[in-house]
C-alpha positions in Angstrom: 0.5 21.4 8.9 -0.9 20.1 5.6 -3.8 17.6 5.9 -1.7 14.9 4.2 2.1 14.8 4.3 3.3 11.4 3.1 6.7 12.5 2.0 10.1 12.9 3.6 11.7 16.2 4.5 14.4 17.3 2.0 17.1 16.6 4.6 15.7 13.1 5.4 15.4 12.2 1.8 19.2 13.0 1.5 19.8 10.8 4.5 17.8 8.0 3.1 19.8 8.1 -0.1 22.9 7.3 1.9 21.8 5.4 5.0 19.1 3.3 3.5 20.9 2.4 0.2 21.2 -1.2 1.4 17.5 -1.4 2.2 16.5 0.0 -1.2 18.8 -2.6 -2.8 16.8 -5.4 -1.1 13.8 -4.5 -3.4 15.7 -6.0 -6.3 17.0 -9.0 -4.5 15.7 -12.3 -6.1 14.6 -13.4 -2.6 12.4 -10.4 -2.1 11.5 -9.1 -5.6 7.9 -7.9 -5.7 7.3 -8.6 -2.0 9.0 -5.7 -0.3 8.0 -2.1 -0.7 8.9 1.2 1.0 6.4 3.9 1.5 6.8 7.4 3.1 4.6 8.1 6.1 5.7 11.6 7.1 8.7 14.0 7.0 10.7 11.7 9.3 8.9 8.4 8.9 8.8 5.6 6.4 7.4 2.1 6.4 8.9 -1.1 5.0 6.1 -3.5 3.8 6.2 -7.2 3.2 3.3 -8.6 1.3 1.0 -5.9 2.6 2.2 -6.0 6.3 4.3 -3.2 7.7 7.4 -5.1 8.6 9.1 -2.1 10.1 8.7 1.6 10.7 11.8 3.6 10.4 11.9 7.0 12.1 14.6 9.6 11.4 15.9 11.2 14.6 17.2 14.8 14.7 20.6 13.7 16.0 21.2 11.5 12.9 20.2 8.2 14.6 17.1 6.0 13.9 14.3 4.3 15.7 13.0 1.1 14.2 9.7 -0.2 15.3 8.2 -3.6 14.5 5.5 -5.9 15.9 6.8 -8.2 18.5 5.2 -11.2 16.7 7.5 -10.5 13.7 10.7 -11.0 15.8 9.7 -14.0 18.0 12.3 -16.7 17.5 14.6 -14.4 15.5 18.0 -12.9 16.5 16.2 -9.6 17.1 14.1 -11.0 19.9 17.0 -10.7 22.4 18.6 -7.5 21.2 18.5 -4.5 23.5 15.4 -2.3 23.0 13.7 0.4 25.0 10.1 0.8 26.1 7.9 2.6 23.7 5.7 5.1 25.5 3.3 5.2 22.5 2.7 1.5 22.9 0.9 0.9 26.3 -0.1 -2.7 25.3 3.5 -3.7 24.6 2.7 -5.1 21.2 5.7 -3.5 19.5 9.5 -3.6 19.9 11.5 -0.4 19.2 15.2 -0.3 18.5 17.4 2.8 18.7 20.5 2.7 16.5 23.0 5.0 14.9 23.2 5.3 11.2 26.3 3.1 11.2 24.3 0.2 12.9 21.1 0.5 10.8 22.3 -2.0 8.2 23.3 -4.5 10.9 19.8 -4.3 12.5 18.0 -4.7 9.2 20.4 -7.1 7.6 19.1 -9.5 5.0 19.1 -12.5 7.4 16.9 -10.6 9.9 14.5 -9.5 7.2 14.2 -13.2 6.0 13.5 -14.4 9.5 10.9 -11.7 10.1 9.2 -12.6 6.8 8.9 -16.2 8.0 7.1 -15.0 11.1 4.8 -12.8 9.1 3.9 -15.6 6.8 2.6 -17.6 9.8 0.2 -14.8 11.0 -3.5 -15.1 9.9 -4.6 -12.1 8.0 -7.4 -10.8 5.8 -7.1 -12.0 2.3 -7.8 -8.5 1.0 -4.3 -7.5 2.2 -2.7 -10.0 -0.1 -4.8 -9.0 -3.1 -4.1 -5.3 -2.6 -0.4 -6.2 -2.4 -0.5 -8.1 -5.7 -2.2 -5.2 -7.4 0.3 -2.7 -6.1 3.3 -4.9 -7.0 2.0 -5.4 -10.6 1.0 -1.8 -11.1 4.1 0.2 -10.2 6.2 -0.3 -13.3 3.7 1.2 -15.7 2.9 4.7 -16.9 -0.8 4.4 -17.8 -1.9 3.4 -14.2 0.6 3.6 -11.4 0.0 2.6 -7.7 1.7 5.3 -5.7 0.7 4.5 -2.1 -1.2 2.1 0.1 -3.2 2.4 3.3 -3.8 6.1 2.6 -5.3 8.3 5.2 -5.1 12.0 6.2 -5.5 14.1 9.4 -9.0 15.4 8.7 -10.9 14.9 12.0 -13.9 13.6 10.1 -11.9 10.9 8.3 -9.0 10.2 10.7 -9.8 6.5 11.2 -10.3 5.8 7.5 -7.7 4.2 5.3 -7.9 3.7 1.5 -6.4 0.4 0.3 -4.5 1.8 -2.7 -4.0 5.2 -4.3 -3.0 5.2 -8.0 -2.6 7.7 -10.8 -4.4 7.1 -14.0 -3.3 8.8 -17.2 -6.2 10.7 -18.8 -4.1 12.6 -21.5 -0.4 12.4 -22.4 1.6 13.2 -19.2 -1.6 14.2 -17.3 -3.0 12.1 -14.5 -5.9 11.9 -12.1 -6.1 10.1 -8.8 -7.6 6.7 -8.7 -9.0 5.7 -5.3 -9.0 1.9 -5.0 -10.7 -0.2 -2.3 -10.2 -4.0 -2.4 -12.8 -6.5 -1.2 -13.2 -10.3 -1.5 -16.4 -11.4 -3.2 -17.7 -12.8 0.1 -17.2 -9.5 2.0 -20.5 -8.5 3.7 -19.7 -4.8 2.9 -20.6 -5.4 -0.7 -24.3 -5.9 0.4 -25.3 -2.3 0.3 -28.9 -2.9 1.6 -27.9 -4.9 4.6 -25.1 -2.4 5.5 -27.7 0.4 5.3 -30.1 -1.3 7.6 -27.3 -1.9 10.1 -26.2 1.8 9.8 -22.8 0.7 8.5 -20.9 2.0 5.6 -20.9 -0.2 2.5 -17.9 -0.8 0.3 -19.5 1.7 -2.2 -19.8 4.4 0.5 -16.2 3.8 1.6 -14.5 4.1 -1.7 -16.7 7.0 -2.9 -16.1 8.8 0.4 -12.3 8.4 -0.1 -12.5 9.8 -3.6 -14.7 12.7 -2.5 -12.2 13.5 0.3 -9.3 13.6 -2.1 -11.1 16.0 -4.4 -12.2 18.1 -1.4 -8.5 18.4 -0.4 -7.1 18.2 -3.9 -4.4 20.8 -3.7 -2.9 19.2 -0.5 -3.0 15.7 -2.0 -1.5 16.8 -5.4 1.3 18.8 -3.7 2.0 15.9 -1.4 2.2 13.2 -4.0 4.2 15.3 -6.5 6.9 15.4 -3.9 6.3 11.8 -2.9 6.9 10.7 -6.5 9.9 12.9 -7.1 11.5 11.5 -3.9 10.8 7.9 -4.9 12.3 8.5 -8.4 15.4 10.0 -6.7 15.8 7.1 -4.4 15.1 4.5 -7.0 11.9 3.3 -5.3 9.8 4.0 -8.5 11.3 2.9 -11.8 8.6 3.2 -14.4 10.3 5.5 -16.9 9.1 8.8 -15.5 11.6 11.6 -15.6 9.8 13.5 -12.8 6.4 13.9 -11.1 3.6 14.2 -13.6 0.8 16.8 -13.8 -2.1 15.7 -11.6 -5.5 17.2 -12.2 -8.8 17.2 -10.2 -11.5 14.5 -10.8 -10.6 11.5 -8.6 -12.2 8.3 -9.9 -13.4 5.7 -7.3 -12.9 2.1 -8.2 -14.0 -1.0 -6.3 -11.9 -4.1 -6.9 -13.6 -7.4 -6.1 -11.6 -10.6 -6.1 -12.8 -14.2 -6.1 -16.1 -15.7 -4.8 -17.8 -14.6 -8.0 -20.9 -16.7 -7.3 -21.4 -15.1 -3.9 -20.6 -11.6 -5.2 -22.8 -11.7 -8.3 -26.1 -10.6 -6.6 -24.5 -7.7 -4.7 -22.5 -6.6 -7.7 -25.7 -6.5 -9.8 -27.3 -4.2 -7.2 -24.2 -2.0 -7.2 -24.2 -1.8 -11.0 -27.9 -0.8 -11.0 -27.8 1.7 -8.2 -24.3 3.2 -8.9 -23.7 3.0 -12.6 -20.9 5.6 -12.5 -18.8 3.5 -10.0 -16.0 1.5 -11.6 -16.0 -2.1 -10.4 -13.1 -4.4 -11.4 -13.5 -8.1 -10.8 -10.9 -10.8 -10.6 -12.0 -14.4 -11.0 -9.9 -17.4 -10.1 -12.0 -19.8 -12.0 -10.7 -21.9 -14.9 -12.4 -21.8 -18.3 -11.9 -23.9 -21.4 -12.1 -22.7 -25.0 -11.8 -25.1 -27.9 -10.3 -27.8 -25.8 -7.7 -25.5 -24.2 -7.8 -23.8 -20.9 -8.3 -20.1 -21.6 -5.4 -17.8 -20.8 -2.6 -20.3 -20.9 0.8 -18.8 -21.6 2.1 -20.1 -24.9 -1.0 -22.3 -25.2 -0.2 -25.5 -27.2 -2.1 -26.3 -30.4 -5.0 -28.7 -29.9 
């Protein structure tokens, strides 16, 4: 087994093209545009994400049927709450609901009204703000060719890194039609993991160590990652999940770049980011500020700014 295998089998990719056509069409629906995403999680497993949350896990069964798993909190008060479901032996705490359906019933189970109801439940659940920021970055960086987010919550089966997850994995063009991996970790400016000194004293990994560790792991297992994501991209292009103008999967070369994205709370983050810049000058740090600034009597960055 390869160390990372976030792609469908050839047979299941063919099934998805037919059986999940309705679900893929949801991605363009005005009610969902930019909020829903589909990611491959294995040869017979894909995830449907809503604003960073995994709304549903769809598992392809060998007999042509499907198992759909979702968190019970996502279906409370929805029509799915009372539908027949079976116990999931991989869920001893009973946190998840799993539905077994044939290909003909999959559309009925995941019909648009059910998705809308589940999204309403998800919206009510408290969550880390980083999840939302990572989602916005992914949604706004999938239709480009210079930098393309190709996966989220990335991890592999290496025993030394099994519990680790990278927020976003992207490809960055370095030469025409040639790309390298870009390992992206997203933190809010008030995240304690940006304080490298305090994390070291507590024997905890800082944000810097996390993202550089991810990048090093990708380069260490480069052939497996490159092979996996060339297939991943080719399948997404075939299914219409990636529409950025690529005709096929691009060439990927070694040399993964680590990048830390820090959003908001610029006043709190400033001291920690100064330390990171001084101690890790080769680490890319991208900051997003939500502050407003005025230039010449006009708020900077206004779209179609009026004359003063």
